[in-house]
N, C-alpha and C positions, 0 to 999 in steps of 0.2 A: 504494500500500500504506500503510494508516494503522495505526499501532501505538500503544497506550498502554503506558507503563512505570508500573506501580503502585508508588508510593514507600512503602517500609517503613522509611525513615530510614537506609538503608545508606550506607556511605561511597563506594560505587561506582555509585550510581543514575545519576548524570550520565554516567558512563562507559558504562553500558548504553545510555543515550539516544544518546550520540555514536557508538558502534559501529553501532547501527541506522540512524542518520541517514547515516553514511558509506556504508552499504550501499544507500542510496537510499530508505529508508522515510521517511514523514511521521510523525514521532514526537513524542509529548507526554508529559510526566511529570504524573501525576494522583495525588491523595491515595488512600490505601487504603480510604477510606470513600466513594468516588465511587459514586453510585447506578447501578444496572444500566442504567437508561434512557440514561445518558451514553455507553454503549458501542455504541449502535445503529449508528454509522457506522464502527466499528473492525473491522479485519481480523484482528488478533492482539493478544495481551496478554502482557507480561512482568511477573511479580511479582518485584520486586527483592529482593535480600538486605536484611538490616537488623539493627539493634541489638536489637530486642525479643526476649526469650526466649520460645520457644513455650510455656513452662511458667508463668513468673512474670508475663508481660506480654501474654498472649494478647489482652487487650482492646485493645492498641495495634495489632493486625493488621487492624482494620477489618472490611470486608464480604467479605473474600477467600473465605471458605467458600461464600458465595452465588455468587461468580464461577465456582467449579468446577462448580456445579450448573446455573446459569442461563445462562451464556454459551455460545453455539454457535460457537466459533472456537478456533484453536490457542492454548494457554497454555503459557508456559515459566516455571516457578517456580524461583527461584534461592535457595539456602541456606535461610534461615528460611522462604521460600515453599515449598520442597520439603518441609521438615519439617511445615509446616501441611498440605500436600497429603497426606502419609502419614497424619497423624492424621485428616484428613477422610475418607479412603478406607479406614477400619478398620484402619490400621496404628498404629505407635507411633514417637515420637521420644523421645530421651533424651540425657543427658550422654554425650559421647564418652569411651571408655576412654582414648583419646589425642587430646586436642584438636589440631587441625591448623591450622598457620599457615605460609604459604609454599608451596613447591613439593612436589609428590608425583607419583609415577607412577601413572597410572590405566590399568586394563585394561578395554577394552570387550569384554564377553563375549557380548553378544547383538546381532546385526545389527539395525539400525533406521534409518529415514530420517533421524533427527536426527544420526546419525553417518556418513551417506553420504559416501564419499570420504575418510575419516579412518582412519589406521592403528589397529591393535588396542591399541597402547600409546602413550600421550601423556603429556606433563608438564602438569599442571594446577595452578592456584593456589588455595589454601585459606585460609579464615578462619572457623573455627567451633569453638565449645565443645560444641554439641549436634549431633546427627545423627539420621538415620533409623535406627531399631533394627529395625523390622518393617515391610515395605512394604504389609502388608494385601493388598488386591486388585491393587496395582500390580505391574507386571512389572519386575524388576531388569534393568538394561542394562549397568552398569559398576561396578567396585569398585577399591579401592586397598588397600594393605597394612593400613592402620588403619581403613578405612571400607568396610564391606561393601556399602553402597548409595550409590554416588557418583552414579548416574543411574537414574531409574525412569520408567515411562510408564503411563498408564491403558490398560486392555485394550481399550476401545471408543471412546475419544475422543482427539483430538490434544492431550492434556495431558501435559506432561513436567515432571519435577523433576530438578534437578542440585544436588548438595551443593557442588560446586566453583564457581569464578567464571569463566565463559567470557569475560566482559567485560575481564578483566585482561590486559594486553598480554603477560605472560609465559606465559599459558595457551596451549599449542600448539593451533592450529586453532580458537581461540576464535571468530574471525570466521566461519570456515566453519560452525561450529555455529549461529551466529546466521543465516547465509545459508540453511542447511538449514531452520531454523525458519521463516524468511520464505517459503521455497519451499513449505512445508506449507500456509501461509496462502493461497497462490495456487491451490491445487487445488480 
């Protein structure tokens, strides 16, 4: 299983790499402007969280819009990646009413493969000023008290977005979420 972690300059990009590596994937961190042709031998892609704002620094998010359209493989978009995903698929991202940092309880309200074997309520770790405001064509999967769209998925492709950080050790079932994602890539 070969996975690219697309680097958006996030503080936990290497943690995403480590969790995937520890789960047995052959993982490489690549820049977010990597050409589509470089993904030809990859089974799945993780779009890391990152420092760039979806509004003020979108140019720092590289070619990721193209990845959503042109890659035929599972994609997991984390934090700013999920916000970009919403914007790309006719939704909206915007400043959070309540920026979230640290732990929050998340409710999984829609069953899906990405949350297979995970309880309906878990503690997740947050670090965001912006969030998905309107999912557009994306299907909402989970929410928290302050964030209506903690997790979303594309209706026809194995593309997922999560506002929280599954790679952070204190996120309950974070490794299980990554394992479920890897299992999607094996299908």
